[in-house]
C-alpha positions in Angstrom: 0.6 -17.4 25.3 -2.1 -17.6 22.6 -5.0 -18.7 24.8 -7.9 -16.3 24.9 -6.6 -14.4 21.8 -7.5 -16.8 19.0 -10.4 -14.7 17.7 -8.2 -11.6 17.5 -5.5 -13.6 15.7 -8.0 -15.0 13.2 -9.4 -11.5 12.7 -6.0 -9.9 12.1 -5.1 -12.6 9.5 -8.4 -12.4 7.7 -8.3 -8.6 7.5 -4.7 -8.6 6.2 -5.8 -11.0 3.4 -8.5 -8.5 2.4 -6.4 -5.3 2.3 -5.3 -5.5 -1.4 -8.0 -7.5 -3.0 -9.8 -4.4 -4.3 -6.6 -2.9 -5.7 -5.5 -6.0 -7.7 -8.9 -7.5 -8.8 -9.9 -5.1 -11.6 -6.9 -4.5 -13.9 -6.6 -8.2 -15.0 -10.3 -8.2 -16.2 -10.6 -4.6 -17.5 -11.3 -5.8 -21.0 -14.3 -7.8 -19.8 -15.5 -4.8 -17.7 -15.2 -2.5 -20.7 -17.7 -4.6 -22.7 -20.4 -3.4 -20.3 -19.0 -0.3 -18.7 -17.2 2.2 -21.0 -13.7 2.9 -19.6 -11.1 4.7 -21.5 -7.4 4.9 -20.6 -7.8 8.1 -18.6 -10.7 6.6 -16.6 -8.7 3.5 -15.9 -5.9 5.7 -14.8 -8.3 7.4 -12.4 -9.3 4.0 -11.0 -5.7 3.2 -10.4 -5.0 6.5 -8.6 -7.8 5.9 -6.1 -5.9 3.5 -3.7 -3.0 5.8 -2.8 -5.1 8.9 -2.5 -7.7 7.1 -0.2 -4.9 5.4 1.8 -3.4 8.9 2.4 -6.7 10.3 3.5 -7.4 7.3 5.7 -4.1 7.7 7.5 -5.2 11.2 8.4 -8.7 10.5 9.7 -8.5 7.0 11.2 -6.8 8.0 14.5 -9.6 10.5 15.4 -12.3 8.0 14.4 -10.7 5.2 16.5 -10.8 7.4 19.6 -14.5 8.1 19.1 -15.6 4.6 18.1 -13.0 2.2 19.4 -10.6 0.0 17.5 -12.7 -3.1 17.2 -16.0 -1.3 16.3 -14.2 0.8 13.7 -12.6 -2.3 12.3 -16.1 -3.8 11.8 -17.2 -0.5 10.1 -14.2 -0.7 7.8 -15.0 -4.3 6.9 -18.6 -3.3 6.2 -17.3 -0.6 3.8 -15.2 -3.2 2.0 -18.2 -5.5 1.6 -20.4 -2.7 0.4 -17.8 -1.4 -2.1 -17.2 -4.9 -3.6 -20.9 -5.4 -4.1 -21.3 -1.9 -5.5 -18.5 -2.5 -8.1 -20.1 -5.8 -9.0 -23.4 -4.2 -9.8 -22.1 -1.1 -11.5 -24.2 0.1 -14.5 -21.8 2.8 -15.4 -18.3 4.2 -14.6 -19.6 6.6 -11.9 -20.9 3.7 -9.8 -17.8 1.7 -10.5 -15.7 4.6 -9.3 -17.9 5.1 -6.2 -17.7 1.4 -5.3 -13.9 1.5 -5.6 -13.6 4.5 -3.3 -15.8 2.9 -0.7 -14.0 -0.4 -0.6 -10.6 1.2 -0.7 -11.6 3.5 2.1 -12.5 0.5 4.2 -9.2 -1.2 3.4 -7.3 2.0 4.2 -8.9 2.4 7.6 -8.3 -1.3 8.4 -4.7 -0.8 7.2 -4.2 1.9 9.9 -6.0 -0.1 12.6 -4.1 -3.4 12.3 -0.8 -2.2 14.0 -2.6 -0.9 17.2 -4.7 -4.0 17.3 -1.6 -6.2 17.1 -0.2 -4.1 19.9 -3.3 -4.5 22.0 -3.7 -8.2 21.7 -0.1 -9.4 20.9 2.4 -7.0 22.4 4.5 -10.1 23.1 4.4 -11.2 19.4 4.7 -7.9 17.5 7.6 -9.0 15.3 6.0 -12.3 14.4 2.6 -10.8 13.6 4.1 -8.0 11.6 6.0 -10.5 9.4 2.8 -12.5 8.9 0.9 -9.2 8.1 3.6 -8.2 5.5 3.4 -11.7 3.9 -0.4 -11.7 3.7 -0.4 -8.2 2.1 1.6 -9.7 -0.8 -0.8 -12.7 -0.9 -3.8 -10.3 -0.9 -2.4 -8.6 -4.0 -1.3 -11.8 -5.7 -4.3 -14.1 -5.4 -6.9 -11.7 -7.1 -4.4 -11.2 -10.0 -4.2 -15.0 -10.6 -7.9 -15.9 -10.4 -9.7 -12.8 -11.5 -9.6 -13.6 -15.2 -10.4 -17.3 -15.0 -13.4 -16.5 -12.8 -14.5 -13.7 -15.1 -14.3 -16.0 -18.1 -16.4 -18.7 -16.5 -18.9 -16.7 -14.3 -18.6 -13.1 -15.6 -16.7 -10.0 -14.5 -19.4 -9.0 -12.0 -19.0 -12.2 -10.1 -15.2 -11.9 -10.3 -15.4 -8.5 -8.6 -18.2 -9.3 -6.2 -16.9 -12.6 -4.8 -14.3 -10.7 -2.7 -17.2 -9.5 -0.5 -17.5 -13.0 0.9 -13.9 -12.9 2.1 -14.5 -9.6 3.7 -17.7 -10.9 5.4 -15.6 -13.8 6.8 -13.2 -11.2 8.4 -16.2 -9.6 10.2 -17.1 -12.8 12.1 -14.1 -13.0 14.4 -14.1 -9.3 15.2 -17.8 -9.5 16.1 -16.8 -12.4 18.4 -14.0 -10.3 19.9 -16.5 -7.5 20.7 -18.8 -9.9 22.4 -16.0 -11.6 24.3 -14.6 -8.3 25.5 -17.9 -7.4 27.0 -17.8 -10.7 28.8 -14.1 -10.3 29.5 -13.2 -13.5 27.8 -10.5 -12.0 25.6 -7.0 -12.0 26.9 -5.2 -8.6 26.8 -1.7 -8.3 28.1 -1.6 -6.1 31.3 -0.7 -2.6 30.5 -2.1 -2.8 27.0 -5.8 -2.6 27.7 -6.4 0.8 26.1 -3.5 1.6 23.8 -4.0 4.9 21.9 -3.1 5.8 18.4 -0.3 8.1 19.2 -0.7 11.6 17.7 2.1 14.1 17.3 1.7 17.6 18.6 0.6 20.3 16.2 3.9 22.2 16.4 5.9 19.1 15.4 3.6 18.4 12.4 4.1 22.0 11.2 7.9 22.0 11.6 8.6 18.6 10.0 8.1 20.2 6.6 11.5 21.8 7.2 13.4 18.5 7.7 15.7 17.5 4.9 15.5 13.8 6.0 11.7 13.9 6.2 11.5 15.2 2.6 14.0 12.6 1.4 12.0 9.7 2.9 8.7 11.2 1.5 10.1 11.6 -2.0 11.8 8.1 -2.0 8.5 6.6 -0.8 6.6 8.5 -3.5 8.9 7.3 -6.3 8.3 3.7 -5.2 4.5 4.2 -4.8 4.3 5.9 -8.2 5.6 2.7 -9.9 3.7 0.2 -7.6 0.3 1.6 -8.4 1.0 2.3 -12.0 1.9 -1.4 -12.3 -1.2 -2.5 -10.5 -3.3 -0.5 -12.9 -1.5 -1.0 -16.2 0.9 -4.0 -16.2 -1.7 -6.6 -17.5 -2.8 -4.4 -20.4 0.8 -3.4 -21.2 1.8 -7.1 -21.3 -1.1 -8.1 -23.4 -0.4 -5.4 -26.0 3.4 -5.6 -26.1 4.4 -9.1 -25.0 1.6 -10.9 -26.7 0.4 -12.8 -23.6 -3.2 -13.7 -22.9 -5.3 -11.8 -20.3 -5.1 -14.9 -18.0 -1.3 -15.0 -18.4 -1.1 -11.3 -17.7 -3.0 -11.7 -14.5 -0.6 -14.5 -13.4 2.3 -12.2 -14.2 0.8 -9.4 -12.1 0.5 -12.0 -9.3 4.1 -12.9 -9.7 5.0 -9.2 -9.6 3.1 -8.9 -6.3 4.4 -12.0 -4.6 8.1 -11.0 -5.1 7.4 -8.4 -2.4 6.7 -10.9 0.3 10.3 -11.9 1.1 11.6 -8.4 0.6 9.0 -7.1 3.1 10.4 -9.4 5.7 14.2 -9.1 4.9 14.6 -5.4 4.1 13.7 -4.0 7.5 16.3 -6.3 9.1 19.0 -5.1 6.5 18.0 -1.5 6.9 18.7 -1.7 10.6 22.1 -3.4 10.2 23.6 -1.9 7.0 25.6 1.3 7.4 24.8 2.8 4.0 21.1 2.3 3.6 21.3 4.1 0.3 22.6 0.8 -1.2 19.3 -0.9 -0.5 17.4 2.0 -2.2 19.8 1.9 -5.2 19.1 -1.9 -5.6 15.3 -1.1 -5.7 15.9 1.7 -8.3 18.1 -0.6 -10.4 15.3 -3.3 -10.3 12.7 -0.8 -11.6 15.0 0.6 -14.3 16.0 -2.9 -15.6 12.4 -3.9 -15.6 11.2 -0.9 -17.6 14.1 -1.0 -20.0 13.3 -4.7 -20.6 9.6 -4.1 -21.1 10.5 -1.2 -23.5 13.1 -2.9 -25.6 12.4 -6.6 -25.4 8.9 -7.0 -24.0 8.2 -10.5 -25.6 11.7 -11.8 -24.7 12.3 -12.6 -21.0 8.9 -11.2 -20.0 9.0 -13.1 -16.7 12.4 -11.7 -15.9 11.2 -8.1 -16.4 8.2 -8.8 -14.2 10.4 -10.2 -11.5 12.6 -7.2 -11.6 9.6 -4.9 -11.4 8.5 -6.9 -8.3 11.9 -6.3 -6.7 11.7 -2.5 -7.0 9.2 -2.0 -4.2 11.7 -3.2 -1.7 12.1 0.6 -1.3 8.8 0.6 0.5 9.7 -1.4 3.7 13.1 0.3 3.8 11.3 3.7 4.0 8.9 2.4 6.7 11.9 1.2 8.7 13.7 4.6 8.3 10.7 6.3 9.8 11.7 4.8 13.1 15.5 4.8 12.6 15.5 8.6 11.8 13.4 9.7 14.8 14.2 9.8 18.5 10.7 9.8 19.9 7.3 8.2 19.3 5.8 11.5 18.6 8.5 12.2 16.0 8.0 8.8 14.5 4.2 9.3 14.1 4.7 12.8 12.7 7.3 11.6 10.2 5.1 8.6 9.3 2.1 10.8 8.6 4.1 13.3 6.6 6.0 10.7 4.5 3.0 8.5 3.8 0.7 11.4 3.0 3.1 13.0 0.6 4.2 9.6 -0.8 0.7 8.3 -1.5 -0.6 11.6 -2.9 2.4 11.9 -5.4 2.2 8.1 -6.0 -1.5 8.5 -7.1 -0.2 10.4 -10.1 1.3 7.3 -11.4 -1.7 5.4 -12.8 -3.3 8.6 -14.0 -0.3 10.0 -15.9 0.5 6.6 -17.4 -3.1 6.4 -18.6 -3.1 9.9 -20.1 0.3 9.4 -21.8 -0.8 6.1 -23.2 -4.0 7.5 -24.5 -2.4 10.6 -26.1 0.6 8.8 -27.7 -1.0 5.4 -28.4 2.1 3.6 -27.3 4.0 2.5 -24.2 7.2 4.3 -25.0 6.6 7.6 -23.2 4.9 6.0 -20.2 7.8 3.6 -19.6 10.3 6.4 -20.0 8.4 8.4 -17.4 8.5 5.4 -15.0 12.3 5.2 -15.5 12.7 8.9 -14.8 10.6 8.8 -11.6 12.4 5.7 -10.3 15.8 7.5 -10.8 14.6 10.3 -8.5 15.0 7.9 -5.5 18.6 7.3 -6.5 19.3 11.0 -5.7 17.5 11.1 -2.4 19.0 7.9 -1.2 22.4 9.4 0.0 20.5 11.7 2.3 19.0 8.7 4.0 22.4 7.2 4.7 23.2 10.1 7.1 22.4 8.9 10.6 20.6 12.1 11.5 17.4 12.3 13.6 14.6 14.5 12.3 14.1 16.1 15.8 17.8 17.1 15.8 17.5 18.7 12.3 14.5 20.7 13.4 16.1 21.8 16.7 19.3 22.9 14.9 17.2 24.9 12.4 15.3 26.5 15.3 18.6 27.5 17.0 19.9 28.9 13.7 16.8 31.0 13.3 17.2 32.3 16.9 20.9 33.2 16.3 20.0 35.0 13.1 17.1 37.0 14.7 19.4 38.0 17.6 
């Protein structure tokens, strides 16, 4: 039954399309931006590190903000931040303003990222699977489209227009959510009975403190971090790497970045289903690691030969991400445990992942080549190969923590 929920559906779709535009829009046109705003390799690495750091912080503060403001109102605030951030970046006179605009727009996207699941639960509890698949697909589209069109638009209308035009897409997302708020006041929006006031579940403080002692929690967090490290390093540096080593044009590099992003669409849909059904989930993670390693070896040894193949393999590596998200539910018994594990794994994963763009930028700047950065990416990817076997154990985090508690009691007695 969709009647009465059309505005919410349109709002969810439009927000999902906006969630990665700010992340993917700048790296394809960095050469044009540098003509007006001085950006060295370290500064570009800092820009690339902003998304995972801000996403991690957003995951921590959004539940509390949503309780105070409400889901729909906070979504409008998040969209407003995205609009403001896009415009601030487009009018940047220097790097400080460009950095500030990036933080603001990514913060808006990060808050919206956290809000979408409970909004789906509120308006479409009978279509959660369908809406989640659509959401995963649109995330890939949100990363791919800016990478394709950023350079052509910058060439014809300037880099400021190329960065600022995404504010229009964000404004469009605000329209249906404004309508939803009005309709809710008039009770014209259909909400499934029993879901009128869903809360963003919060784990108790004791569980949050104890989860650091779970071997499974750390394995998921480190595996997630290894994938995130590569994903955001590629977002920040893949176009420049391809221009310098493969001899492609900036426009072609942007198209290849889009190709890298769009590969994640089918894996985001298929991997959760496989993770539920396959007995040794480590195999899925090893496949992701192998994709990353093959891609980086190809870019290191034969960058101009089979460039598209290496980009496709690099796009296959992030299949680790949806596997980790699925394991958060598969390796916990309770909703509180799931939320605690999700917060722990994503916070650790995004914070460590933020080092990717920064370290790659520093190493490239210091060495003047891509050899050491690519070797580092291979090494980090291989870390997930060693944590994967732990995740094949069908152990619940709550059970691990309870067993540890009993051992401590036996030792103390």
